[in-house]
C-alpha positions as CSV (number, residue, x, y, z in Angstrom):
1,M,105.1,76.8,71.0
2,N,101.7,76.9,72.6
3,L,100.2,79.6,74.9
4,V,100.8,77.5,78.0
5,T,104.5,77.2,77.2
6,K,104.8,80.9,76.5
7,M,103.0,81.9,79.7
8,G,105.0,79.6,82.0
9,P,108.0,81.9,82.6
10,L,105.7,84.9,83.1
11,L,103.6,83.0,85.5
12,M,106.6,81.8,87.5
13,A,108.0,85.4,87.6
14,T,104.7,86.7,88.9
15,L,104.3,84.0,91.5
16,S,107.9,84.6,92.8
17,L,107.1,88.4,93.2
18,L,103.9,87.6,95.1
19,I,105.7,85.2,97.4
20,S,108.5,87.6,98.1
21,V,106.1,90.2,99.5
22,E,106.5,90.0,103.3
23,A,103.9,90.5,105.9
24,L,104.3,93.2,108.4
25,T,104.6,92.5,112.1
26,C,102.4,94.8,114.2
27,S,102.2,95.6,117.9
28,Q,99.2,93.9,119.4
29,C,97.4,94.8,122.6
30,T,93.7,94.3,123.2
31,V,93.6,97.1,125.9
32,F,96.2,99.5,127.2
33,N,95.7,102.1,129.9
34,T,96.5,105.8,130.5
35,E,100.1,104.9,131.2
36,R,100.2,103.0,127.8
37,I,100.7,99.8,129.7
38,C,99.1,96.8,128.0
39,L,96.6,95.2,130.3
40,Y,95.5,92.2,128.1
41,Q,97.0,90.1,125.3
42,Q,100.3,92.0,124.6
43,G,102.3,90.7,121.7
44,S,102.4,90.9,118.0
45,C,100.5,89.9,114.9
46,E,101.3,89.5,111.2
47,T,99.4,91.2,108.5
48,N,97.8,89.2,105.7
49,N,95.2,89.8,102.9
50,N,95.7,93.6,102.7
51,Q,95.8,94.2,106.5
52,M,97.5,97.2,108.1
53,C,98.9,97.9,111.5
54,A,96.4,100.0,113.5
55,L,96.6,102.1,116.7
56,W,93.3,103.2,118.2
57,T,93.2,105.7,121.1
58,A,90.6,107.5,123.2
59,S,91.8,110.6,124.9
60,S,90.5,113.6,126.9
61,G,92.3,116.8,127.5
62,G,95.3,115.5,125.6
63,R,95.6,112.5,127.9
64,I,95.2,109.0,126.6
65,L,92.5,107.1,128.5
66,Y,92.7,103.8,126.8
67,G,93.3,102.2,123.4
68,F,94.4,99.1,121.5
69,Q,96.8,98.0,118.8
70,E,96.1,95.3,116.1
71,C,96.4,94.0,112.6
72,S,93.3,95.3,110.9
73,H,91.4,95.0,107.6
74,M,89.2,98.0,108.4
75,C,91.4,101.0,109.2
76,L,91.1,104.7,108.2
77,N,93.3,107.5,109.5
78,Q,90.6,109.5,111.2
79,T,89.9,111.6,114.3
80,F,86.5,111.9,115.9
81,F,85.4,114.3,118.6
82,L,82.7,113.2,120.9
83,G,82.1,115.9,123.5
84,K,85.3,116.1,125.6
85,M,86.6,112.8,124.2
86,T,88.8,112.3,121.1
87,L,88.9,109.0,119.3
88,E,91.9,108.6,117.0
89,M,92.6,105.8,114.5
90,K,96.0,105.6,112.9
91,C,96.9,103.1,110.2
92,C,100.3,102.3,108.8
93,Q,101.9,99.8,106.5
94,D,105.4,101.2,105.8
95,K,107.4,99.1,108.3
96,S,107.0,96.5,111.0
97,F,105.8,97.8,114.4
98,C,104.8,101.1,112.9
99,N,101.8,101.1,115.3
100,K,104.0,101.0,118.4
101,F,104.1,104.0,120.8
């Protein structure tokens, strides 16, 4: 038995595991307002290539001013304070629509 014949079953098992990994579906909104109403491009997106669901908000005095939701490659759970404004980035990949309000 040659190396290719021995590797065949292992390769098939690995490929079947990779194919069975499902993409997440994330909430998508290019801009939402203070009332959390989507103003532009409301819908959903599917993650791929190590993407996560992301929720970005800008708030002041505890009140959300605007934000957006998306599938994102670049996402870090962080909070920034700029004067009276708070910018918050939340990332998730535990379940579909985890970035929904």
